[in-house]
N, C-alpha and C positions, 0 to 999 in steps of 0.2 A: 263555656270558658272553664279553664283549669284554675282553681283557686290557689293563689300564691301563698307560700309560707309567710309568716310574719317577718322573718329575718332573711336578708339577702346574703347567701353564702356562695361566693364565686367559685370556690373549689368544686362545689357539687354540680355545677353546670358546664365547666370549661371543657373537661376531657370528653364529656358526653357529646357536646355539640361539635367539637372538632372531629371526633370519630365519625359522626353522622355526615358532615360535609364531605370528608375525604372519601368515605366508602361509597357515597352516592355520586361522586364525580362532579361535585358542585364547584370546585375550584376552576373547572374548565368546562362549563356547560356547552352542549352542542349548538353552536351558532354559526354555521358556515356562511350564511348571507349577511351576517352582521359586519359592521366596520371593525377591522382589527385594532387591537391596542396591545402593545408588547413592551415589557420591561425584563431585564435579567437581573438576578441577584449578584452582587459581588461574591464569588464563590468562596466560602469560608474554608480554612484548612481542615482537612479530614481529621486532623488531630485536635481541632479546636473545641472549645466550649463557649457558651453564650456569655459575652461580656456586655458591659453597658453600652459600648459603641455599636455593637451588633444590634442591641435592643432598639437604639435610636434609628439606625440605618434601615432595619427591616420593618419597623413600625411605620416609618414614612412611606416606604414601598407598598406596604399592605394597605394603608389608607388610600393610596392612589389606585391600586388594582381593584379594590372593593368598590370604590367610587365609580370607576369606569365600567365595572361589571354590572352595577346597578343602573348605569345609563344605557345598558343594552348592548355594549360592545363585546366583541369576541376577544375577551381579556386574557392574555397569556402572560404568566409570570414564570419565566424559565428559572429553574432551581438546579443546583448542583454543588458539588464540593471540589476543592482543589487538592491535588495529590501532595502538595507541600513537601518538596523534595528533602530539604535538610531537617524539618521538623519531624517528619514521619520516620526517616532513617534514624534519627536520634532516638525516638521512642522505642523502636524495635531493637536498636543496639543496646539500650538500657535493659531491656527485657533479657536479651542474650547474656549481658554482663551479670545480671542477678542470677542467672542459671549457671554461671561459671564458664561461659564461652564468649567469643567475640566475633565480629563480622568477618574477619579475615580467616576464621576457621572454616568458613563455608565458600563454595564457589559463588560467583555473582548470581547465577541462576537460582541456586538454592536460597540464597539470602533474599532475593526478590520475591521468591515463593513464600517465604515467611512473612514478608511485608503484606502480601495479599491475604495471607491467613489472618494476620492481625487486623487488617481492614474488615474482613468478613465478620470477625468476632467482636471487635471493639471500636473500629472506626466509624466516624460519622455520628457520634453522640449528639453533636450540635444540631443535626436535623430533627431529632426528637425535641430538643429545646426550642427550635424555631416553631414547632407545632404548638408548644405550650404558650408561646407569645401570641399565637393565633394567625400565623402567616399562611394566607391562602395560596400557596404555591402549587404549581402543576406537578405534584409528586409522581403522577403516573408516567412522567417523561423525565424523571430525574437523571442528570448527567454527572459524569465524573471525568476529570481531565485526563485520566489514564484509560478510560474505556475505549473499546476497539475503534468505534467510529470517530471519536475525537482524536485518538492517536493518529489515525490516517490523515486527518486534517493538519495536525502538527507537522508530521513528516512532509507532506506535500508543501506546506508553507516554507519549510527550511529549504527544500530542494529548489522551489520556484524562486525564492529570494536569491539563492546562490546563482541560478541561471541568469537572473536579471542584473547581476553584479552588485546586488544590494547586501550581500552576506559574504563575508570573507574571514580568512584566518590571519591573525596579526600578533605581534609581540608588543604588548603594552602593559602598563601598571594596572593591577587590580587590587581590590580589597581581598586580601588573602587571610583566611581563618586557619591557623596552624593546628587547631584542635580537629576540625573536619577535613583538613588538608584540601580545601576547596576555595574557589573564588566565591564571594557572596555579593549581593546587591547592596546599594547604599541604604535601602530601607531596613536591611538586616544588621546595619551598623548603628551602635548606640554610643553616643559620645558622653563621656563622663569626665568630671573634674578630678584630677589625681595630683598628689604631691610629687612634683618633679624638680628638675633643676636646669640651670643654664651654665654650661661649661664653656670656658674660653681657653683656646689653645693658639700657640704660635706656630705658623706654618712657614718654613724657611723659603725665601725667594732663591731661585736658582741662578747659577752663572754670575755670582757677584752683583746682581741687580739689587738696588736699594730704593727705598721710598725717598720722597723729597726731604723728609726730616732725617735721613741717614739710617733708618731702620732696615735691617736685612730680613725682616719677616713681616707677615700680615697676621693679625690677631683675628681668629674666626670664633664665632660662638655657635653653640648648638645644644639642642635638648636631647640629641640622640648620638652620643659620642661613638657608640659601637659601629655605626654605619659608615664611619670615616674610612674603614678598611676598603670600601668600595667608592671612594671619592673619585671624581673625574674633572673637577674644576673648582675654582674659587670665584664667586661672582661679586662684583662691585657695581655701584651705580655709575652710568656713564658720565654723569656730571659731578661726581665727587672729586674735588680737587686733590685729595690726599692720594688717590690711586691712578690718576690719569696717566702718569708716566709708566705704569707697570701693566696696563691693559695689553694683553696679547703676550706677555712674558711668561716664562715658566715658573711654576712653584712646586714645592715638593710635599708629598704626604709623608710625615716624619717617620711612621712605623713601617710602611711598606716600601718607601722610597719611590713610589710612583710619581712620574713627572706629568704635570698637566698645566693648562693655561689659566691665567687670570682673565676672566671674560667680563664684558660689560653687559649688564641686564638691569632693567628697571625693577626687577624683583627685589634686588638688594636695597634696603632702606638705609640711607646715610644717617638717619636719626636713631636707628636701633643698634645698640651695642657699638661695635667697631665699624659698622657699615659694610662689613664683609661676611659672606656666608659660604660655607662649603657646599658643593653641589654633588649630590649622590643620586643621579637620575633613576637608578634601579630600585630606589627605596623610599621615594618621596614624590607625591603628585606634582607639587610645584617645581621640584628639581627636574622632574621628567620634562616639563614644558621648557624650563631654561635650557636643558640639554638639547632639546630639538631646535630651539632658537639659535643655539651656538653651533648647530650643524652636526650634532651627533645623531647617528641612526639608532633606532631602538635595538637592532641586532647587535650593535657594538657596546651597548650599555652593560655595565657590570652588575652581576647579581651575586651577593655574598651569603645568601641563606638558602637552605633546602626547604622542603615543604613543611618541616617541623620547626622552622625558624632556628636551626642550628647552623653554625658557620661552615660554609664549604669554600673550596678554592675558586677564585675568580678566573676568568678566561686568560688573564695575563700571568696567572701563577704567582702573584706577588705577595699573597697573604702568608705570613710566617706559619709554619706547621703548628706552633703552640696554641694558635687560635682555632685550628680546625676541630670540629665537633663540638665546640662550646655552644651552649644555648645563648641566645641574644641577651637574656637578662640572668640574674642570680636566681637559681632554682634549687630547691631541696638542699639548701645550705652550701651549694657549690657556686663559686664566682662564675659569672658568665662573661661574654665578650665585652660588655659594657665596663664591667669592673676592671678587667685586665687592660683595656685600652686606656682607662683613666690612670691606672697605676704606672703603665709604661710611659705615658706622656709626662706624668709627674716625675718619673725617674730620669727622663731626658731633660728635665728642667724646662719643658715646653708648656706646662699647665700654668695659666695665669690664675692665681688664687683670687677668691672673692673676699674682699677686706671689709670688715665692719668694726664697730667700736663696742666694747663690752660696757657694763654699767659704770665702770670707773673711767670710761673714756679712753681706754687703752685699745689700740688696734688688735684685731684678731682675724686670723685667716681661715678659710674653708675652701674645699675643692670646687665648690659650685655655689652659685646664687640660687636659693630656694625659689621655685616658681610654681604656681598653679597651672597645670597643662591640661588642655582639652585632648583627651585621649580616646581613640576609637576602640570600641570593644565589639565583639561578636554578640548580638543580643541573645543567642541561644547558648553558645559555647562559654561565654564569659571570659574569653581570653583576648589579649590585645591583638588587634588587627595589624597585619603587616602589609604595607604597600609593596607588592612583589611583582617583578618583571617576569612574565611568562607568556607563552603562546596560547591564545584563546580564540573562540569564534566570535565575531562582531557583526552586528547589523549596522548598515549605514544609516543611522537615525537622522542625520542631517538632511539627506534626500527625501527620506519618508516623511519628514516633518513638514515639508512644503505644503502638500495637499491639505492636512488638517488646519494649518494656519489660514489658508485661503478660505476653507469651509466656515471658519469662525468669522472671518472678515465679511464674507458675503451673506452670512446669516443662515447657511444650511445647518450649522450647529449653533444653538443659542446657549450660552453659559449663564447660569443663574445661581447666585447674584452676579451681575455684569462686572462687578469690581474685581472678580477673579480673572478676567481676560488679560489684564496687565501682567499678572504673574504667569499665565499660561504663555503668553507671547515671549516674555523675558526668558523663560526656560527653553522654549522651542527654538528661539533664535540663537541660543548659545549651547545647543545640545551637543553632547559628546557621543562617540560611537558606543553602542549598546553591547556590552559583553553578555553573551547568551549561553555560555558553556559553563558547566559546573562539574567538579570532580567527585561525583557521587555515583552510587550504584542504583538508587531508586529514582526513577524519572524516565523521560523519553530519551533513549540513547540516540546520540547524534548519528544521522545517516550519512556517515563519511567513512571511507575505507582508505588506508594508506599503503603504498607500496614500500619496498625496502629503502627507497631513497627519501621517503617522508612526503611524497607527493599525495595529496588527498583526491579522492574520487567521490563525488557527492551524488547520491542516487536514492530513489525510494527503497530499493531492495539490493541485496548483496549481488544478485545476478546481473542487475543493471549496471552496478559498479564494476563488476568483473568484466563486462562487455566493453566498458569505457577503458579499462586498463590493459585489455588484451590478456596475455599469458603471465602477466606479473602477479606474484604472490601478494595477496592483500590481507591486512589486519584491520578490524573495525576500531574506530575511535572509541575508547572506553568511557568518554564523558557523557553527561546528560545535559538536557536543556534547562535553562533557567525556568522556573515555574511561571514567571511573568510572561514568557514567550508563548506558552500554551494558553494562558488565561487571556492574552491579548486577542485571541480568536473567538472569545466566548460568545459575542452577539450573533456570529453566523456559524461557528463550529457546532454550537448546540442545536442549530436548526437543520443540521444534516450535511452541510458543506463538507467536502467538495462535491457531494451529489447535489444535483439541482432539484431539490425536493419541492413539493407543493407548499410545505410549511415555510421553507426558506423564502419562496417567492412572495408568500402572503405576509410574513412577519419581519422581513428585513426591508428597510432599516427599522430598528426598534424605535419606539416613540420617545422614550425617556430613560436616562440613567440617573440613579440617585447614588451618590458616593460621597465618602468623607473626603475633604480637601486634601488630606495627607497622601492619597494615592492618586492624585491628579496626574502626576507624571509617570508613576510606576505602572499604573493600569489604564487610566482613562485615555491619556494621550496616545498610548501604544495601541489601544483598540481603535482609536481614530486612524492611526497610521495603517494598521493592517486592513481595516475595513475598506478604506478608500483604495488601498493597493490591490486588494483581491476581489472586492465586490463592486468597485467602482462607485461606491456611494457611502455616505456617512454611516456609522454604526448606529447612531441615535440622533434624533432631531433636537433634543434638548438634554443638557447636562446640569443637573442640580447638585450643588456642593454644599454639604452642611458642615457644621463646626463639630468640635469635640464635646464630650460630656465631661465636665470638670467637677471637682469636689465643691462642696457648698461654699468654701472660702475662695474659690476661683482657681485653686491649684490643679495642676494636671494630676490625674490619678495614676498611682504606681504602687506596686507591691511593697517597695522599699519604704514608701511613706505610710503604708498602712491605711490608705484612704480609698482603697478599691471598693466599689459597690457591686454586689452580686445581684443581677436582675432576677435570677430565679428566686432568690430569697425575698425580693420585693413582691413577686408574683404570689409566693406562698402566703405572705402577710396581707396583701391588699387586693390581690387579683390581677390578672393580665390586663383587664380593661382599664383599671386605674393607672397602671404604669404606662400603657399606650397613650392614654389621654394626656398624662403629664408630658410625655415626649413631644406629642403634637403641640400642646399649648405653649411649650417652652421653646419650640424650634422657630426662632426668628432669624430671618436671612441675615447672613454675615456675622452672626453672634454665636458663641459657644453656649452650651446649655449647662447651667449650674444645678447640680444634683440637690434635691431638697425633699427629703422623705415626708415632711410635713405636708407638702403640696400633693405628693402621691396619696397620702392619707386623705387629704381633702377631696381628691377626685374619687376615692372609694366612697366618701360620704355623698358625693354627687350621684354615684350609682345607686346608693341607698335611697336618696331623694327620689329618683326615678322609679325605683321599685315601689316605694310607698305611694307615689302618685298612681301607679298602675292598680295597686290594691284599693285606693279610694275610688277609682273609676269603676272597678269591678263591683265594689260594694254599692255603687249607685246605678248599676245596670248598664254600664257603658262597655261596649265590646268592640270587636274589629269593625272597621269601616266597610260599608258595602260598596263603596266607590272610590276610585282613584281621584275623581274629581271632587272638589270642595262642595259640601251640601249647601243648599240655598238657606239663607238665615235672615231673620228679621231683627232679633235683639242686637243692640249695639255691641255687647260683649262678645257675642258669637261672630259678628261681622269683624270685630277688632282682632280676635284670635286668628281668624282666617287670613287677614291682611298681614299680620305679624309673622304668621307661618310663611306666607309667600315671600316676605321680605328676607326672612332667614334663608330661605332656599337660594334667593338671588345673591345674598351675601356670601354663602358658601360656594356657590358656582364661580363667583368672581375671585374669591380667595384661592380656590383649587386651580383656576386657569392660571393664576399668577404664582402658583406654589407657595402661598402664604399659609402654611399650615397653622400657625399660631392664630391668625385672623379667622380661619375656618373653625377651628376649635372653640375659640372664644365666642363666635356668633352662635353656635348651637348651645354653648354652655349657658350663655345669658338668656337665651330664649327659653330654654328648658327650666332653669332655676328661677329666673325673675318673672318672665311673662306668663309662662304656662303654670308652673307649680305654685309660685307665690301669689300671683294675681288672678289668673284665669280660674284656677280651682277655688280660690277664695271667693271670687265674684260670682261663681256658679253655684256655691252652696245655697241650698234652700230654693233654688229655682231650676232643678234638674229636670226639665221637661224633655219632650221627644226631640225637639230641635237641638237643644244643648247636648243631649246624649249623642246625637248624630255628629254634631260638630266636634265635640270632645273626643269621640272615637276616631274621627277623621284626622284631627290635629295630632293626636297621640300616634297614630300610624305614621304620619309624616315625620314626627320626632324620631321614631324608631328607625326609619329608613335613613334620615339624615345623620343620625348618630352612629349607625351601624359601621361605617368605615373606621371609626375611632374606637368604638366599644362593641366589638362584634358579638361577644358571648351574651351579655345581659340583654342586648336588643333582640337577639334571636330567641332567647328564652321568653321575653315578654311578648314577642310577636305571636308566638304560638299559644301563650297563656290567655291572651286576649281574644283568641279565636273561639268561636262557639258554633253550635249547630245551625244557628240562624245565618251566620256568615263564615263558613269554614275557609281557611286559607287556601288558595289554589296552589301556592308554592311557598318554599322556605324564604326567609327574609334575605338571605344572601343573593338570591336571584330575583328579588322583587323589583318594582319599577321606581326609579328615581322621581321625586316630585317635579312637576313641570311648573316653573314660575311664570305662568301665563295669565293668571287671574288679574282682573282690574283691582287696583289699590282702592280700598274703601277709606278715603281720607276723612270722611265725616265721622265714621265710627271710630277710627283711630284717634282723631282729635278728641272725641268725647271721652274715651276710656283713658287716654293719656292725661286728660284734665282731672278725671276722677282719681287716678293713681297719685298725681301730684298733690291733690287736696288731701287725700287720706294720709299720704306720707308726711305732709306738713303738719297735720293735726296730731298725728302719732308722735312726731318729733317734739312738738310743743308739750304734749302731755309728759313725755319722758323728761324733758328739760325742767319742767316745773313740778316734777314729783307727784303728778296726779296718780292716785291709785288706779291700777290696771282695770278694775271692775267698775269704776265710777263712770256713770253716764252723765253727759254734759248737754247743755243747750248751746245753740249757736244762733247768733244774729248775723244777718247778711246785709252789707251795705254796698251801694253802687253796683249792684248786679245788672248785667245786661239781660235782655230778653232771652238770648241763647243760654246764659248761665242758669236763669230761672227754669227754663225747659229741662236742662240737664239735671238740675237739683230735683225736679219733679220726678224724672225717670229713674234717677239713681239714688233717691232718698233712702230706700230700703238698704242698698249696699253701704251707704255712708253710715247708717245707723249701726249696722252689723260690724263694719270694718274699723270705724273710728269711734264707736261708742257714743254717737251723737243722737240723743232721743228726740230732739225737736228742732225745727228750723223755722225762723221767722225773719221778716224783713223790717228794717228801720234802725233807729239810733239806740245805743245801749243806755241803761241807767248808770248812775254814779257807782263806782266800786271797781275793784281790781278785775282785770280781764286780760286775756291773751289775745293779740290780734295777728292775724295770718292774712297775707295778701297772695291771691292766686289769680293771675291775669288781672282783669280790671276790678274784681271784687274783693272786698275786705270781709273776712270771717272773724267774728268776735266771740270769744268763748268766756262768759262770766265765770269767775273763780270763787265768788262768795259762796261759802258753804261746801265748796269742793276741796279746797286746801286752806290751811292757815297762812294767809297772804303775808303777814308780818314775819312769821317764822321762816317762810320760804324765801322772802327777801333777804333776811339775815343769813340764811344758809348759802344762798347764791353769792352774796357779797363776800362772805368768808372764803368760799371756794375759789371765787375770782381773784381775791387778793393773793391766796396761796399760789395759785396757777401762774399769775403774773410774776411773782417773785421767782419761781422756778424758771419761767421763760426768760426773764431778764438775766438770771445767773448763767443760763446756758448761752445767751447772747454775748455776755461778757467774755466767757471762754472762747467763743468763736471769733470774737474781735481781737483776741490776744494772739498776735503773730507768732509768738514763742510756742504756744500750745499747738497751733495749726501746723507749724513747721516741724516740731520735734516730736509730737505725740504719734502713736501708731496710726496709720490711715484708717483702721477699722474703729479706733477710738473717736477720731474726728468725724467719721461717717455716723457713728452712733450719736454723738453730740448734735449733729445737724438734724438727724431724724427725730430726736427727742425734742429739740427746739421747735421744729415744725408741728410736732404733736401738741405741745403745750400752747403754741400760738393759736392753733385751731380750737383747742379746748377753751381758751380764754375768750375767743370770739363767740363761741356758743353760750357761755355763761353770761357774757355781756348782753347778748341778744335776749336770753331768758329774762334777765333783770329788766330790760327795756320792755318786754312784754307785760310785766307786772305794773308798769307805769310809775 
């Protein structure tokens, strides 16, 4: 055996063991005849760094893959990174800007070459950070969404979807980022509360038409006055009596003079403002749908902004020249379209002012009503997103969604927790076309070529496109594909598809996907669509959705709040094993994880407890077990620990089958801390014979195997440290054999040791309550003991004397005098206190403490019974009061029981 240092230092062992595992190919041992088990990691951005959400997601995956590897399966954890179109292009552009140049100074090819240079030098830092976390991924087959083989899969998918009528070009509204001059996905849009306003304007009715009250105009309200230059309708509710007579009539846009109709649509809320809303279908998602219901074609909808969000002329040429070229908002001290529109409407007398009263009760007017507006921003650019009408490529998600929904309904895909099924179906049943084109240079360039008339020819190569077009001159589509399009192919594209490889046949479908719920639609659902469409089978049989890691107070973590936790910092302080165990123990299905550094520190202490147990075993001649099977044992304590070990294996197996990570972690934690370290080691002191050494070595081996998926580094270190010349390890722990929970449960031994633990615990508690000096030895009288109890006392007398400081046992009635009485099962154990403590003084102390505790308890109860306090105090103050009241109530009960023990 290798003698362990006194102090457990995680940093000293983590990098050494990870390098050993990886260099020896132990993350993917050769097991061609074993049952396959496959998972894929959600590919992190190549620009990314490990955040606390990654730590949770990848810890859970690593627990599963290590568990299945120990169970002898051909466990494959596919690993790779995503090319992250916008994020990566932004990083490289910043580098160019810092050097005094910009992207457009280069050709597209030269810029892309610079991105590849950046990736080779700086990209993929997160893969090293995943190694620090202990992730046992198949690095030998690491993939990248822009590598040659994967790119071939992406191009083939695009072309095949187009051939099948499931991918097409269309004019629709998109989330447009004016900084990147590109469409972006919903996930890349961050909604923020901003100070905005509600402007009200009069729109004149045309041709002398009036409302029932004689008004010759309709008042409309808007938060975006600048877009009125592209208005195409005013909508009112079909049942609003104020406007029934003017539905279908013409109304005028005051600045442009554009005539359009008053349309009936339930989007207009009669209770909100005037009940009339302007409809600008080219710049608002709701208006786009209203426009379609009113019979407008997307091709006819007006767009008044260019890609930089500057005003351009609309198709009908009605925007006055003075607006052209203005930015949508005030910028760099120059008024934008918004400011000029408001000023002109005010000058025309068509602005309805917002009237309030000042402190003296006098009316005062303002141009708008202040409002808090939910405003969309690009999460990377930081600029306001513009709903923009443009031609893009779309996937017919509605058709592709049918097969995944059926797969969930018939059980081919199991969603865990099941509560997420409702959300899944709600989104899939109301799914919109999926915009898959992006106006970037970095990414998979769309395999479409256009002739001079704008007709696209979709093909895998330019030669094939030219063959389709004949002699027409072609130009390739400059756009690239959304990164979610390529990552949707991850479960089969990483296994060699479109080539029909042996790996693909063996490992598709994957067994499990572990994912944050926040990408259920952006990634998970799209993988299900593409897998069923191209492989004819589900991408994975089970989908596990975990929550978010939140700050200790339950708030969402964000840089702006300053509550972001760096997992690498936690690893530096406490070790990767402690962080991993925290993640597992706190992962309860359907709930978010609250970050708690104290608990991470507590699991570091748990690792130290395990380390010290190994040192104790070494000091007592206990080494590695000679057998995977449990040794035969006669002593009740040894039979008990064997049974408890088996029960723990069963508990972990059940929890892992149900993906109850918290239950699995808690099962091994309590077994190690309570049964093995606190009780078995204590009960074994002084009687470390050959049987006990064999059983202790076997049980500790089982602990290391069971704990390995959660704490891989310390367990591998101890696995080898416990090995010796007598029983050298045939293999590393990472590829050891998972314990088999097949042994018969020894109920007799379990019952006896459980009884002993309860008796010792009760005596210790009584001694503490009554202030008995720790070193004082006590006598015990036993009354009403059964024959079984008498036999147990005879066998366990030495342990009772050592652990509870009971120097003698006798049977019968006690003499007069103070004594503590403890009932365990049918027997009463009486501990005479004369000469051990000052009974009168102890009674006085307990009575005084009880009185003070009851006063505090009652005061807290009074606060909690005060409705004003409960309703008006901060929630955390109320929760703290409840916690304190429960604590004082329990303390009072203990003190009362201690007094009663003294008679």
